[in-house]
C-alpha positions in Angstrom: -11.4 23.7 14.8 -14.9 23.6 13.5 -13.7 22.7 10.0 -11.6 19.9 11.5 -14.5 18.5 13.4 -16.8 18.6 10.3 -14.4 16.6 8.2 -13.3 14.2 11.0 -9.8 15.5 11.3 -7.7 14.5 14.3 -3.9 14.4 15.0 -3.5 10.9 13.7 -5.3 11.8 10.4 -3.4 15.0 10.2 -0.1 13.1 10.5 -1.2 10.5 8.1 -2.4 13.1 5.7 0.9 14.8 6.0 2.5 11.6 5.0 0.0 11.0 2.2 0.3 14.6 1.2 4.1 14.3 1.1 3.7 11.1 -0.9 1.4 12.9 -3.3 3.7 15.8 -3.7 6.6 13.4 -4.1 4.6 11.5 -6.7 3.9 14.7 -8.6 7.5 15.7 -8.5 8.5 12.2 -9.5 6.2 12.5 -12.5 7.8 15.8 -13.4 11.3 14.4 -13.0 10.6 11.3 -15.0 9.0 13.4 -17.8 12.0 15.8 -17.8 15.0 13.4 -17.3 13.8 10.0 -18.4 13.1 8.8 -21.9 9.9 7.0 -22.6 11.7 3.7 -22.4 13.3 4.5 -19.0 9.9 5.5 -17.7 8.6 2.1 -18.7 11.4 0.4 -16.8 10.8 2.5 -13.7 7.2 1.5 -13.4 7.8 -2.1 -14.4 10.5 -2.3 -11.7 7.8 -1.1 -9.2 5.3 -3.8 -10.4 7.9 -6.5 -9.9 8.7 -5.1 -6.4 5.0 -5.6 -5.7 5.7 -9.4 -5.8 6.5 -8.8 -2.1 3.0 -9.8 -1.3 3.7 -13.3 -2.4 6.3 -13.5 0.4 4.8 -11.3 3.1 1.4 -13.0 2.7 -0.5 -10.2 4.4 1.4 -10.6 7.7 1.8 -6.8 8.2 -1.9 -6.3 8.2 -2.3 -9.2 10.6 0.3 -7.7 12.9 -1.5 -4.4 13.1 -4.8 -6.2 13.9 -3.4 -8.5 16.6 -1.2 -5.9 18.2 -4.1 -3.4 18.4 -6.3 -6.0 20.2 -3.5 -7.0 22.7 -2.4 -3.4 23.3 -6.0 -2.3 24.1 -6.4 -5.2 26.5 -3.1 -4.4 28.1 -4.4 -0.9 28.9 -8.1 -1.6 29.6 -9.1 -0.1 32.9 -11.6 -2.8 33.7 -8.9 -5.6 33.4 -7.0 -7.2 36.2 -3.2 -6.8 36.6 -2.8 -10.4 35.5 -4.9 -9.9 32.4 -2.9 -6.8 31.5 0.4 -8.5 32.0 -0.7 -11.5 29.9 -1.7 -9.2 27.1 1.6 -7.4 27.2 3.4 -10.7 27.1 1.5 -11.8 24.1 2.3 -8.5 22.4 6.0 -9.2 23.0 5.6 -12.7 21.6 4.1 -11.2 18.5 7.1 -8.9 18.1 9.5 -11.9 18.3 7.5 -13.9 15.8 7.4 -11.0 13.3 11.2 -10.5 13.4 11.8 -14.1 12.4 9.1 -14.1 9.8 10.3 -11.0 8.0 14.0 -12.0 8.1 13.1 -15.0 6.0 10.8 -13.0 3.8 13.5 -10.5 3.0 16.0 -13.1 2.0 13.5 -15.2 -0.1 12.3 -12.0 -1.8 15.8 -10.9 -2.7 16.8 -14.2 -4.2 13.6 -15.0 -6.1 12.7 -11.6 -7.5 16.3 -10.9 -8.6 16.2 -13.9 -10.8 12.6 -13.3 -12.0 13.5 -9.8 -13.1 16.6 -10.8 -14.9 14.6 -13.4 -16.9 11.7 -11.0 -17.6 13.6 -8.0 -18.8 16.1 -10.1 -20.8 13.3 -11.8 -22.6 11.2 -8.6 -23.3 13.9 -6.0 -24.0 13.4 -4.5 -27.4 16.1 -5.7 -29.9 16.9 -2.1 -30.8 17.3 -1.1 -27.1 20.8 -0.5 -25.7 19.5 0.5 -22.2 21.7 -1.0 -19.4 19.1 -2.0 -16.8 21.0 -5.0 -15.3 23.1 -3.1 -12.7 20.2 -0.9 -11.5 17.9 -3.9 -11.2 20.3 -6.0 -9.1 21.1 -3.1 -6.7 17.5 -1.9 -6.5 16.2 -5.3 -5.5 18.8 -5.5 -2.7 17.9 -2.1 -1.3 14.1 -2.9 -1.5 14.7 -6.2 0.3 16.3 -4.4 3.2 13.3 -2.2 3.5 11.1 -5.3 4.1 12.8 -5.7 7.5 11.2 -2.4 8.7 7.7 -3.4 7.8 6.8 -5.4 11.0 8.0 -2.6 13.3 5.8 -0.1 11.6 2.8 -2.5 11.6 3.0 -3.2 15.3 3.6 0.4 16.2 0.5 1.4 14.3 -1.5 -1.2 16.2 -0.1 0.2 19.4 -1.6 3.6 18.6 1.7 5.1 17.3 0.0 6.1 14.1 1.1 9.7 14.2 4.7 8.8 14.9 4.9 6.2 12.1 3.2 8.6 9.7 5.9 11.2 10.4 8.6 8.7 9.8 7.1 7.8 6.5 6.8 11.4 5.6 10.5 11.9 6.1 11.2 8.7 4.2 9.3 10.2 1.3 11.0 13.6 1.5 14.5 12.2 1.8 14.0 9.3 -0.6 12.3 11.1 -3.4 14.5 14.2 -2.8 17.6 12.2 -3.4 15.9 10.4 -6.3 15.3 13.8 -8.0 18.8 15.0 -7.4 20.2 11.7 -8.8 18.0 12.1 -11.9 19.2 15.6 -12.4 22.8 14.4 -12.0 22.3 11.9 -14.8 22.1 8.7 -12.7 19.4 7.2 -14.9 17.9 4.0 -13.6 20.5 4.0 -10.8 18.3 6.7 -9.2 15.9 3.9 -8.3 18.6 2.4 -6.2 19.2 5.6 -4.4 15.5 6.1 -3.7 15.0 2.8 -1.9 18.4 2.9 -0.1 17.7 6.3 1.3 14.1 5.3 2.4 15.6 2.4 4.3 18.3 4.4 6.0 16.0 7.3 6.9 13.4 4.9 8.4 16.0 3.0 10.5 17.6 6.3 11.7 14.2 7.8 12.8 13.0 4.6 14.4 16.1 4.8 16.7 16.2 8.6 17.0 12.5 8.9 18.1 12.9 6.1 20.6 10.2 3.9 19.0 12.5 0.9 19.0 13.2 1.4 22.7 9.5 1.9 23.3 8.7 -1.5 21.8 11.2 -3.2 24.1 9.6 -1.6 27.2 6.4 -3.4 26.4 8.2 -6.6 27.4 9.7 -5.0 30.5 6.2 -4.3 31.8 5.3 -8.0 31.6 8.6 -9.6 32.7 6.8 -11.5 35.4 4.8 -13.5 32.9 5.5 -15.3 29.7 3.0 -16.0 26.9 3.1 -17.3 23.4 1.0 -16.9 20.3 0.2 -19.9 18.2 0.7 -19.0 14.5 -1.2 -22.2 13.5 -4.2 -21.8 15.8 -4.5 -18.0 16.1 -2.8 -16.2 13.2 -3.1 -18.6 10.3 -6.9 -18.9 10.3 -7.0 -15.1 9.7 -3.8 -14.7 7.7 -4.5 -17.3 5.0 -7.6 -15.3 4.0 -5.8 -12.0 4.1 -2.8 -13.5 2.1 -5.0 -15.0 -0.6 -6.8 -11.6 -0.8 -3.5 -9.8 -1.1 -2.1 -12.2 -3.7 -5.3 -11.7 -5.7 -4.6 -7.9 -5.3 -1.4 -8.3 -7.2 -3.2 -9.9 -10.1 -5.7 -7.1 -10.0 -3.5 -4.1 -9.7 0.1 -5.0 -10.7 -0.1 -6.9 -13.9 -0.8 -3.9 -16.1 2.7 -2.7 -16.6 4.4 -6.1 -17.2 1.7 -7.1 -19.7 2.0 -3.8 -21.6 5.8 -4.0 -21.4 5.8 -7.5 -22.9 3.3 -6.8 -25.7 3.5 -3.1 -26.5 6.9 -2.0 -25.2 8.4 0.0 -22.4 6.9 3.4 -23.5 3.3 2.3 -23.2 4.0 0.5 -19.9 5.4 3.8 -18.7 2.3 5.7 -19.7 0.2 3.2 -17.8 2.4 3.3 -14.8 2.4 7.1 -14.6 -1.4 7.5 -15.1 -2.2 4.7 -12.6 0.3 6.2 -10.0 -1.6 9.5 -10.1 -5.0 8.0 -9.3 -3.9 5.4 -6.8 -1.8 8.1 -5.0 -5.0 10.2 -4.7 -7.0 7.2 -3.5 -4.5 6.5 -0.8 -4.8 10.1 0.4 -8.5 9.8 0.7 -8.2 6.4 2.5 -6.3 8.2 5.3 -9.7 9.0 6.8 -10.3 5.2 7.1 -6.9 3.6 7.7 -6.1 5.8 10.6 -9.2 4.7 12.3 -8.6 0.9 12.0 -6.9 0.6 15.4 -9.8 2.5 16.9 -12.2 0.1 15.2 -10.3 -2.8 16.7 -10.4 -1.3 20.2 -14.1 -0.7 20.0 -14.6 -4.3 18.9 -12.4 -5.6 21.7 -14.4 -3.6 24.2 -17.7 -4.8 22.6 -18.9 -1.2 21.9 -20.8 -2.1 18.8 -23.2 0.8 18.5 -20.4 3.3 19.0 -18.4 1.4 16.4 -21.1 1.6 13.8 -21.8 5.3 14.2 -18.1 6.1 14.2 -17.5 4.1 11.0 -20.5 5.6 9.1 -19.5 9.1 10.0 -16.0 8.5 8.8 -17.2 6.9 5.6 -19.5 9.8 4.7 -16.7 12.4 5.0 -14.0 10.4 3.3 -16.1 9.4 0.3 -16.9 13.0 -0.6 -13.2 13.8 -0.3 -12.3 10.8 -2.5 -14.6 11.9 -5.3 -13.3 15.5 -5.3 -9.7 14.4 -5.3 -10.1 11.9 -8.0 -11.9 14.5 -10.1 -9.0 16.9 -9.6 -6.6 14.1 -10.7 -8.5 13.5 -13.9 -8.2 17.2 -14.7 -4.4 17.0 -14.1 -4.0 13.9 -16.3 -6.1 15.3 -19.2 -5.1 19.0 -19.0 -1.5 18.7 -17.8 0.1 17.8 -21.1 -1.7 20.8 -22.7 -0.2 23.2 -20.1 3.2 21.5 -19.9 4.5 20.1 -23.1 7.1 18.0 -21.2 4.2 15.8 -20.1 3.1 15.1 -23.7 2.9 11.3 -24.3 3.6 10.6 -20.7 0.0 9.8 -19.7 -2.5 7.4 -21.2 -5.1 8.9 -23.7 -8.4 10.2 -22.4 -10.6 7.1 -22.6 -8.1 5.0 -20.6 -7.6 7.7 -18.0 -11.4 8.1 -17.5 -11.8 4.3 -17.0 -9.1 4.3 -14.4 -10.7 7.3 -12.6 -14.1 5.6 -12.4 -12.4 2.4 -11.1 -10.6 4.3 -8.3 -13.9 5.9 -7.1 -15.5 2.5 -6.9 -12.4 1.0 -5.3 -12.5 3.6 -2.6 -15.8 2.2 -1.3 -14.4 -1.4 -1.6 -11.2 -0.5 0.3 -13.1 1.3 3.0 -15.5 -1.6 3.5 -12.6 -4.0 3.6 -10.7 -2.0 6.2 -13.8 -1.9 8.5 -14.8 -5.6 8.1 -11.2 -6.8 8.6 -11.1 -5.1 11.9 -13.2 -8.0 13.2 -10.2 -10.3 12.3 -12.2 -11.7 9.4 -11.7 -11.7 5.7 -15.2 -11.5 4.1 -13.8 -10.5 0.7 -11.9 -13.6 0.1 -14.1 -15.0 -2.6 -14.5 -11.6 -4.2 -10.7 -11.1 -4.3 -10.2 -14.5 -6.0 -13.0 -13.9 -8.4 -11.7 -10.4 -9.3 -8.1 -11.7 -9.6 -9.3 -14.3 -12.1 -11.5 -12.0 -14.1 -9.0 -9.1 -14.1 -6.0 -11.2 -14.9 -7.7 -12.6 -17.9 -9.0 -9.3 -19.1 -5.7 -7.6 -18.5 -3.8 -10.2 -20.5 -6.2 -10.6 -23.5 -7.6 -7.1 -23.7 -4.1 -5.7 -23.1 -2.5 -7.9 -25.7 -5.0 -7.2 -28.5 -6.5 -3.8 -27.6 -3.7 -2.1 -25.7 -4.2 0.2 -22.7 -7.7 1.3 -23.7 -9.0 -2.2 -23.7 -7.1 -3.2 -20.6 -8.4 -0.3 -18.5 -12.0 -0.7 -19.8 -12.0 -4.3 -18.7 -10.6 -3.4 -15.3 -13.2 -0.7 -14.9 -16.1 -3.0 -15.9 -15.0 -5.7 -13.4 -14.6 -3.2 -10.6 -18.0 -1.5 -11.1 -20.0 -4.6 -12.0 -18.5 -7.2 -9.6 -16.3 -5.7 -6.9 -18.4 -2.7 -5.8 -21.8 -4.4 -5.5 -20.4 -7.3 -3.6 -18.6 -5.1 -1.1 -21.6 -2.9 -0.4 -23.8 -5.9 0.1 -21.4 -7.5 2.6 -21.0 -4.2 4.4 -24.7 -3.6 4.7 -25.3 -7.1 6.2 -22.5 -6.5 8.7 -23.9 -3.1 9.8 -27.4 -4.5 10.2 -26.2 -7.3 12.4 
């Protein structure tokens, strides 16, 4: 108990860490399975598939993050002890209106994503497949996009549930999605499914998530939020309330794609699938570790929103700084361990040989992830105020990183690409984020 208190552990963090831990373990097992069962070319296709799936942000436009923020504010008002019955019923009605809006939005998103990304992938891989390659990627691609598109329909449910303080429950569902999805993925690889294992991975994640949402009663729980407010109706104006916040988030997220997801397609196009696979595997290790460390921050976002809604500014500041101190130490230690794994793993396990990027590129990525942790933590805190102070930073970083990724990647390969990314992160993104955070904390 003392150790838990010192590092800021609570049930929500534990559940989220269990999810992040299972994701990390699944990530490591996936790396082992890819190294053992996939050729270098297949590994490149696996990670480039994932990069194209990230085009989801161009359709979702940051709405899941907005849903968590708005639902957290309305949920806290609906249960505030100092509110009147009418105020609580009004907040509950607004929460239900948010649920209805999200269902319509993500139905359109799923269909648009499926149609557009299917065609984009067919064009990209047809154009850039090596002339000597005989790998049949078309069938796996078509089926994998369809399965991934179905998973988009579950995103608004999880986002709203997290805003309604169901963080622990959602984290457990995601844990089981990882266990079942990646477990079936590994079995499919062992059975010789090849790229079709990607289809099985995403299909099982969707089926597991849907089953557990029903089995745990979370879907029914969401419907009861409306029953409690059946004497009052309310609406939320997307144009007046959500759009002023969402357009900033969406532009930031679109910029994020240019910052984080261009690496594999660029390397695939100019240097082949094998190099893209090395980049994908190395980056997956460090980003997976960063996501684990971010659990100390992301699980606190609904609490940040509630303290803001209740105007407890001093308590909010103290709570955030305490969380940041503990999580930053954990981040540095975990990323250091990841660097040891990437550099030392191939020496201990020959099957990992040529699966990771060389030492210089791996070090640049590790440094970038440490800097990014502080950027991500600052962004999570500042966005709890339903603001997007990193909009200009995101656009600037997207422009700089996209150019450096393309040109340095084209002419200098992975080493040049990762150095450019590290330089932009350390010299532009980190100082800007810390300056904005410091100003907010002072005010």
